[in-house]
C-alpha positions in Angstrom: 0.3 0.0 -0.1 1.2 3.8 -0.8 -0.4 4.5 2.8 1.1 3.6 6.0 -1.1 4.6 8.1 -5.1 5.1 6.9 -6.4 8.5 8.6 -10.2 9.5 8.4 -9.1 11.5 5.2 -7.5 8.8 3.7 -10.0 6.6 2.5 -11.0 3.5 -0.4 -14.3 3.5 -2.3 -14.5 7.4 -2.5 -16.3 6.4 -5.8 -18.3 3.9 -7.2 -16.8 1.3 -10.1 -19.1 2.4 -12.3 -17.8 6.2 -11.9 -14.2 5.0 -11.9 -14.4 3.2 -15.2 -15.8 6.3 -16.2 -13.1 8.2 -14.8 -10.3 6.0 -16.2 -11.7 5.4 -19.6 -9.4 6.2 -23.0 -8.7 10.1 -22.7 -8.5 9.8 -26.7 -10.4 7.4 -27.7 -9.8 6.1 -31.1 -10.4 7.5 -34.8 -12.7 5.1 -36.8 -12.4 4.2 -40.6 -14.0 7.4 -41.2 -12.4 9.6 -38.8 -9.1 8.6 -39.9 -9.6 9.0 -43.8 -11.0 12.4 -42.6 -7.7 13.6 -40.5 -5.0 12.2 -42.8 -7.3 14.1 -45.8 -5.7 17.3 -43.9 -1.9 16.5 -44.8 -0.1 18.7 -47.1 2.5 15.8 -47.1 5.1 18.4 -47.2 8.5 18.1 -48.8 11.3 18.4 -45.9 8.7 17.8 -43.6 9.1 19.6 -40.5 7.1 17.2 -38.2 9.7 14.6 -39.0 12.6 16.5 -37.8 9.9 17.3 -34.5 9.9 13.2 -33.8 13.0 11.4 -32.0 12.5 8.3 -33.8 12.2 10.3 -37.7 9.3 8.3 -38.4 8.2 9.5 -41.9 5.1 10.8 -40.9 3.9 12.1 -44.3 4.4 9.0 -45.7 2.5 6.9 -43.2 -0.6 9.2 -43.6 -0.8 9.1 -47.1 -0.9 5.4 -46.9 -3.8 5.6 -44.5 -5.4 7.8 -46.9 -5.0 5.4 -49.4 -6.6 2.5 -47.7 -3.3 0.9 -46.8 -3.1 1.3 -42.8 -1.2 -1.8 -42.5 1.8 -0.3 -44.7 1.3 2.9 -42.8 2.1 1.2 -38.9 5.1 -0.5 -41.0 6.3 2.7 -42.1 6.5 3.7 -38.5 7.3 0.2 -36.9 10.6 0.8 -38.9 11.9 3.6 -36.8 9.7 3.0 -33.8 9.0 -0.4 -32.5 7.1 1.1 -29.6 4.8 3.2 -31.8 1.8 2.0 -30.6 2.6 3.5 -27.0 4.0 6.5 -28.6 0.7 6.9 -30.1 -0.9 7.4 -26.7 1.3 9.0 -24.3 3.9 11.0 -26.2 3.4 14.8 -25.9 2.7 15.3 -29.5 1.4 19.2 -28.8 5.4 19.5 -28.1 6.7 17.7 -30.9 5.4 16.9 -34.2 2.3 18.6 -34.2 3.5 21.6 -32.4 5.5 22.3 -36.1 2.7 20.7 -38.3 2.1 23.6 -40.9 -1.7 23.0 -40.4 -0.8 24.0 -36.6 1.3 27.5 -37.6 -1.5 28.4 -40.3 -4.8 27.4 -38.4 -4.0 26.6 -35.0 -5.0 23.0 -35.5 -2.8 20.5 -36.3 -3.1 17.3 -38.3 -4.3 14.6 -35.5 -0.7 13.0 -36.2 -1.0 10.7 -32.6 -4.5 9.4 -33.0 -3.3 8.6 -36.9 -0.4 6.8 -35.5 -2.2 5.0 -33.3 -5.0 4.0 -36.0 -2.0 2.1 -38.3 -0.8 0.7 -35.4 -3.6 -0.7 -34.0 -4.4 -2.5 -37.0 -1.3 -4.3 -37.6 -0.9 -5.3 -33.8 -3.9 -7.4 -34.4 -2.0 -9.4 -36.9 1.0 -11.8 -36.6 4.2 -10.0 -36.5 5.7 -7.9 -39.1 9.2 -8.9 -38.6 11.6 -12.0 -39.2 14.9 -12.6 -37.4 18.1 -12.3 -39.8 20.6 -15.7 -39.6 21.5 -16.3 -35.9 25.1 -14.6 -35.5 26.0 -16.6 -32.5 26.7 -13.4 -30.1 24.6 -13.1 -27.1 23.6 -9.5 -25.8 22.5 -8.6 -22.3 19.8 -5.5 -22.0 19.0 -4.9 -18.4 15.8 -2.8 -18.1 13.0 -3.9 -20.0 11.4 -0.3 -20.7 10.9 1.4 -24.1 14.9 1.8 -24.2 15.3 -2.0 -23.4 12.7 -2.9 -25.1 13.9 -1.3 -28.3 17.0 -2.7 -28.2 16.2 -5.9 -28.0 14.2 -6.1 -30.5 16.3 -4.4 -32.9 19.1 -6.8 -32.0 17.2 -9.8 -31.9 15.8 -8.9 -35.3 19.2 -8.5 -36.4 20.0 -12.2 -35.3 21.8 -11.6 -32.2 20.6 -14.0 -28.8 19.2 -11.4 -26.3 18.8 -12.0 -22.7 16.3 -9.1 -21.1 16.8 -8.6 -17.2 14.5 -6.6 -15.2 13.9 -5.7 -11.5 10.5 -6.0 -11.9 7.9 -9.2 -12.2 7.0 -8.0 -15.6 8.6 -5.9 -18.5 7.3 -3.1 -19.7 9.3 -0.3 -17.2 7.0 3.1 -17.1 5.1 2.0 -19.9 3.5 -0.4 -17.9 4.1 1.0 -14.0 4.6 4.8 -14.8 2.0 6.4 -16.8 -1.3 7.8 -16.5 -3.7 4.8 -16.4 -6.2 6.7 -18.5 -3.8 7.3 -21.5 -3.3 3.5 -22.0 -6.4 1.7 -21.1 -7.3 -2.4 -21.3 -3.8 -3.4 -20.7 -2.3 -2.0 -23.9 1.0 -1.9 -22.4 1.7 -5.7 -21.9 -0.1 -6.3 -25.3 2.6 -4.4 -26.8 5.4 -6.3 -24.7 4.2 -9.8 -25.7 3.7 -7.9 -29.8 7.3 -7.1 -29.3 9.0 -10.1 -27.7 6.7 -12.6 -30.5 9.9 -11.7 -32.8 11.5 -14.6 -31.0 15.0 -14.8 -30.1 14.4 -12.7 -26.7 14.2 -14.5 -23.3 13.0 -12.6 -19.7 14.5 -12.9 -16.5 13.0 -11.1 -13.7 13.7 -9.8 -10.0 17.5 -9.3 -11.0 18.7 -5.3 -9.8 21.7 -3.8 -11.2 24.2 -3.5 -8.4 21.8 -5.6 -6.0 21.5 -9.4 -7.1 23.0 -8.4 -11.0 26.8 -7.6 -11.4 27.7 -5.9 -14.4 31.4 -7.2 -14.5 29.8 -10.6 -14.6 27.5 -9.5 -17.4 30.8 -8.1 -19.2 32.1 -11.5 -19.3 29.0 -13.4 -20.1 27.6 -11.8 -22.8 29.4 -10.3 -26.3 27.9 -7.0 -25.5 25.8 -5.3 -22.8 23.3 -2.4 -22.8 21.9 -0.7 -19.8 18.3 1.0 -19.7 17.8 0.7 -15.5 16.1 4.2 -15.6 15.9 6.4 -12.6 15.1 4.3 -9.6 15.9 6.9 -6.8 13.5 9.6 -6.1 14.1 12.8 -5.0 13.6 14.1 -1.5 11.7 17.3 -0.3 14.1 18.0 2.1 11.3 19.8 4.7 10.8 19.3 7.8 8.2 16.6 8.5 8.6 14.6 5.5 9.0 10.9 7.1 5.4 11.6 8.2 2.6 8.5 7.0 0.8 9.2 3.9 4.1 11.3 2.4 5.2 9.5 -0.6 6.5 9.0 -4.1 4.2 9.8 -6.8 5.6 7.1 -8.8 4.8 4.5 -6.1 1.4 5.8 -6.1 1.1 5.6 -9.9 2.5 2.1 -10.0 -0.3 1.1 -7.7 -2.9 2.8 -9.0 -1.4 1.2 -12.7 -1.3 -2.4 -11.2 -4.4 -2.3 -9.2 -7.2 -4.7 -10.4 -10.0 -2.7 -8.5 -9.1 1.0 -8.4 -12.3 0.9 -5.6 -9.7 -0.3 -3.3 -7.1 2.5 -3.5 -7.0 4.3 -0.7 -6.8 8.5 -2.1 -6.9 11.4 0.3 -9.9 13.9 0.8 -6.8 17.0 0.7 -4.2 16.0 -1.8 -1.1 18.3 -2.7 1.4 17.4 -5.1 4.9 18.5 -4.9 6.4 19.0 -8.6 5.8 20.6 -11.8 6.4 18.0 -14.8 4.3 15.0 -16.1 4.5 12.6 -13.4 2.9 15.5 -10.7 0.6 16.3 -14.0 -0.3 12.3 -13.8 -0.7 11.8 -10.1 -2.8 15.5 -9.8 -5.2 13.9 -11.6 -5.6 10.7 -10.7 -5.9 11.5 -7.4 -9.0 14.0 -8.7 -10.5 10.5 -10.6 -10.1 8.6 -7.6 -13.0 10.7 -6.1 -10.2 13.4 -3.9 -11.6 16.4 -3.1 -9.2 19.2 -2.9 -6.3 18.4 -5.2 -3.4 21.0 -5.2 -0.2 21.1 -7.4 2.3 23.2 -5.6 5.3 24.2 -8.2 8.3 26.1 -7.0 8.7 28.3 -10.4 6.9 30.0 -12.8 4.0 28.1 -14.7 5.9 28.8 -18.0 8.6 26.9 -16.8 6.8 23.9 -15.6 7.8 20.7 -17.7 4.3 19.5 -18.1 3.2 20.6 -21.9 0.4 23.3 -21.7 -1.8 20.4 -22.7 -1.5 18.8 -19.6 -1.3 21.5 -17.8 -5.1 22.2 -19.1 -5.8 18.8 -18.6 -4.9 19.2 -14.8 -6.9 22.6 -14.0 -10.4 21.0 -16.0 -9.9 17.6 -14.0 -10.5 20.1 -11.1 -6.7 20.4 -10.2 -5.8 23.7 -8.6 -2.4 24.7 -9.9 -0.1 27.0 -7.3 3.3 28.6 -8.9 5.8 30.1 -6.9 5.4 28.0 -4.0 7.3 25.7 -2.3 6.9 23.2 0.5 8.4 24.3 4.0 7.0 21.7 6.5 4.6 18.7 6.5 2.4 18.9 9.8 0.5 16.3 11.7 0.7 13.7 14.5 2.5 11.1 13.1 0.4 11.4 9.5 0.2 14.3 7.4 -2.7 16.9 8.4 -1.4 20.1 6.6 1.6 21.7 4.5 3.1 24.8 5.4 4.6 26.7 1.8 6.6 29.7 1.0 6.0 32.0 -1.8 9.4 32.2 -3.5 10.7 34.7 -6.4 13.5 34.8 -9.1 14.9 38.4 -9.8 17.5 36.8 -11.9 19.6 35.9 -9.0 18.4 32.4 -8.3 15.0 31.3 -6.9 14.5 32.3 -3.1 12.0 32.2 -0.6 9.7 36.0 0.3 9.3 35.3 3.8 5.2 34.8 3.3 3.8 31.4 4.2 0.8 29.7 4.2 -0.7 26.5 4.8 -2.9 23.7 3.1 -5.0 21.1 4.7 -3.0 17.9 3.5 -3.7 14.5 4.6 -2.2 12.9 1.7 1.2 14.5 0.0 3.1 13.3 -3.1 6.5 14.2 -4.0 7.1 14.3 -7.6 10.0 16.7 -8.2 12.2 14.4 -10.2 14.2 11.0 -10.2 17.7 9.9 -9.9 20.4 7.3 -11.0 20.0 4.6 -8.2 23.5 2.9 -9.3 26.7 2.7 -6.9 30.3 1.6 -7.4 29.5 0.4 -10.9 32.8 1.7 -12.7 31.1 3.9 -15.0 31.5 7.3 -15.9 28.6 9.8 -15.0 27.5 13.1 -16.6 25.0 15.3 -14.7 23.8 12.4 -12.5 22.9 9.9 -14.9 25.3 7.6 -17.2 28.1 9.4 -19.8 27.3 8.1 -23.2 28.4 9.1 -26.4 25.6 9.7 -29.8 25.6 6.2 -29.9 24.9 5.5 -26.5 28.4 4.1 -25.7 29.8 4.5 -22.5 32.9 4.5 -20.6 33.1 1.1 -20.6 34.6 -1.4 -23.3 31.3 -3.5 -24.2 29.0 -1.5 -22.3 26.5 0.8 -24.1 23.1 3.0 -22.3 20.2 4.5 -23.2 16.8 5.8 -22.1 16.2 7.9 -18.6 19.3 6.5 -16.9 22.2 8.2 -19.7 22.9 11.5 -20.4 21.7 13.2 -23.3 18.4 12.7 -23.5 14.9 14.3 -22.7 13.2 11.5 -20.3 10.3 10.8 -23.1 9.0 7.3 -24.1 10.2 8.4 -27.5 13.6 9.4 -27.0 14.5 6.3 -24.9 13.2 4.6 -28.0 15.3 5.8 -30.5 18.3 5.4 -27.7 17.6 2.0 -27.7 16.9 1.3 -31.6 20.5 3.2 -32.0 22.2 1.2 -29.8 21.3 -1.8 -30.8 22.7 -1.0 -34.4 25.8 0.3 -32.9 26.3 -3.0 -31.3 25.8 -4.8 -34.3 27.8 -3.1 -36.2 30.5 -3.8 -33.9 29.7 -7.1 -32.9 30.2 -8.3 -36.9 32.8 -6.0 -37.3 35.0 -6.9 -34.8 
């Protein structure tokens, strides 16, 4: 359970099962065939299209939309999967409003972009209902360890298997999927899609799975380097940053990622406990996901508290609007100072902040909010000790191909330097590292 102590303000069954089912239905219902043709017809099929440049996986977006418009959605999906084997999930969770759709010519001219994300979902859903479209190359005899079964690890494993290598995929949890399975709001990926996608991806063959193995605990990097021809690390960011405030240790103060994970794995949302007054500290996607889902579970008052200005929030404008339209109050330029309560949280004391160009500082003005549940969503950190890997900015240092400072070891996804912590970026890094690994294994 997320909550160590259940107080009168933190309880389950705030809403009926029918209400919860409605609240957690698909955020963006899929297009039907006619709707997809209408949406595809809006595309100008630009030469040197800006949407392609904006896509971290460089999908040929005009091509796949043209294929949909000419009645070939399966071919459109193949165009997508050639670049992004997790194109189905990315169609659901990728912040298209800040990537491909933001630079769409239609958006620039009319303020309404081509619905690229929904069209991508339309195509990929079609092909994923059929046998896997890729075949393995001839066996190379090479064996690669992939540590971490999230987006980067899955993308790397698939491309390596497709190139004929044997892959052993390790993960610390009891199932694959990473953040796609455990860390994304339930209303963004419904009906068990994350696991269906994993099963579909693994059906290429050549990939074995080993669960319950965490690097640095019961999985040793030096031993992996001896046992395998190459190693790819996609271990994510396992540590969660602390608030650093008085009272943080009180009950019902928890990490937002734990809350989201428990919610995603729950078979009965009515059994999940949520506070009457919830405060989420942070300004990114995880903070919004925790805040919105608290509201959808039946919390009466949900406040998202962010220490800087609204324009500096990592959550996109769409996500911020989603939060406020769901009933979440967003407070900016406020910082938690103290969690107050007798054993369990009852209030949060916050202070106003300002930044006059010399860094963030408190103004001295404070106020309190009722809070019987507090979620921390202020970023995650790499949880890896004594690995021998060179770090940069608190992450594993890698070059443009994903190579680390250790020979035969590559890394990608959230744990690696240089990325922007998006599913689609992790997929690109896993794919590209796999191609570099393949090149080194076959030409060394």
